[in-house]
N, C-alpha and C positions, 0 to 999 in steps of 0.2 A: 475236597471239589467244594465249592459252593455251593448253600442249600437253593432249593426251586425259584426261594424267594427273591432269592437277589439275582437271577438271571429274569425274571420278571420287569425290573428295571429297567429305564432307557438307558443308553447306553454311555449316556453324558452325566448318568448319576451314578453309574458304575462305577466310571471313571472317577469322577470326584472322591469316593468311597476311597478306591485305591488308593490315590495322590494322596490322602490325606493320612491316609495307613503309612504310605511309604513315607512321606515326609517326620511322622511320628517315630518311625524304627530307625531311619536314618538319625535324628537329634538325639532318642536315647536309648538306641539298641534295642533287642527284643525285648527282656528282662524288663528294664524301666518303664519298657513305650505302656501308654494309658490308652485303655479302650475308650475310657470319656474324652481326651483329649483328639482320638481320630473320630469319634464323633463329632465334637464340640467342630472342630475344623469343616467336615464333611456336611453339616448342615443341619445333621437327623438325632435323633434322640438316642442314648448310652445305649437301650435294649433293641434298637432295629439291628447295630452289630451283630446282636445274638442270633437275631431272624434270618439276617442271610449267612452267617458262621458258625458251625459248630464253638468256637472258641478262639485265642489270639492265634495259638502256633497255625490252625489250619489258615486264621485269613494272611501269616506272614507265606506261610506256603506257595499261597496261588496267586500273591501280588508278585515273588518270583516269577511264576509264570508268564505270569501276565507280564511283567517292566520286560521280558526276553521278545516275548507275545509283539509289542509294541514297539520296541525298537526293531525286528523286523519286517515289521509291515511301515511302518516308515522309511525305512533305507531300501524297501523295495520300491514304493513311490518314486524313490529320489535317483536311484540305480538300476530301476527294473532286475533284482534280480532273479529272478524265476530264470528269465535268458542265457543268465553266464554259466561257467562249468566252476568245478572248486576254484582255479587258477586264479580266472578273473575276477571274482568273488573275492578270494584272500588280497587282489592289489588294489579292492576298490577303494583306499583308505582316503579319496576326497570323500565322497557319500557317506562315511565312515564316520570322522571326523566331522561333518555339520550335524550328524541325526546325535552325535555324543553331545557336540555343543549345546543343543536343541533342549538335551531331556540328562543334564547332568545330574541332577537328583536321582532319578533311574539307575544310571552309571552308579553313580554313589553307592547305593542299595545292592546292586549287583556285587561291586567289591568287597562289601561291609555281611552276604553272605556267608564265606570261608571264615568270620569271626564269631558265629555262634551254634556253638556243640549242641548236637543234638537234630539241626536244623540246616545240616551241612548235606548227608544225603538226599534227604524229601526234597528240598528246595533244586538242588542240579539234577535231581532226577523230573521234578515239576519242568524245571526252564530247558534239557533235554525233551522232553515231550511239546514242549512250545515249537521247538527250532528243526524237530523231525522231518517235516513236511515238508517245506523250504529244502532242508539240508538232501531229502532223496531226489527233490527236485535238480537240485546243483548235480548231485551222483547220474543221474538218466540225462543231464544235459553233457555232462562231460563223456558219458558213454556216445551217445549220438555224433558228438564234436571229434571222438575221437583221441581225448588228450589221456586217459585213464585206461588201465587193464582191465580187457573186458570180460577176463576169465576168472574176477573176482566176483562174490556176491555183494550186492549192492550194501545190504549191512556191515559188512566188513568194511569194505571201502569206507562210509559213514563214522561208523566207528574209529578209524586210524585218523581219517581227516582230524576230526574234532579232539580224537586224544592229543597230538602234532601241534593243532593249533591253538589250544586253550588257554594253556599258558602263555603262550606268547599273545594272545590278544590280551590277557586281563592285564599284562606288563604293561603291555601299550595304551591302554586307555588308563590303566593306572599315571602314566606320564602325561599323556595328554590332559589330565585333570587338575595335574604339578602346576600346569604354565599358568601363570600368573598373568599372561600378556597371549598374546597372540604367537604363532607356531610361527621361529625364525627360521631364516633358510637352513643356520647349522644343526637348526634340531629335527626338521623334514629332512636334510639330507641324510642325519644318522638313523634315523626311523624307516627309510626307505633303504638303507644299505643293509641292516637286519631283516627286513622283509624280500631282501632280495635272495639274500643267506637263506632263512626259512622258505621261501619258496624253491631252492633248488632243492633242498632238502626232501620237500612234499612231492617234487617230479621225479627225484630220484625213488621214492617211495613206492609210488604210487600210477608214475606217469608210464604211457609207452616207450 
């Protein structure tokens, strides 16, 4: 976690520092990323980074958590996911596409996390923490609507949902980022077909 001095910064300045760090990590990877470059892009002194974070590793892990939280917050504003059930959220391709398009560098950074040995586990844990609140709301909405099993604990349902969908979502985002032009009707049709199959598997596993 960042030091208390980081949280004393205005939200806009926090975002500037984190986006500068994400840009550097995407461009050079964790090992070759330089704190001096991050500080320069953020418009702060190099020493300020160490006033905000213990070291570069802590900064990286917090960037992972922040990236996913920002993605979820933007998606929530666009699609009001806090009122959706898990299946509606999974099918919300339009909202995800637009949010991915706006935040390509953040999405690329999240893809690169799996390439950083020693940082995968703590980064994924931080990302899970960032989505846990949204996930529990989705599960509760699903139970209230009667679309998932009520005899299973919320935490188990959430773990199952994330485990089943995470790899699919990562591959879907990688494909989307590979498109050099707008998504064609053929690409869109293929992705929707895959999504329908995954949705069927989800409903068989946790649905009523």
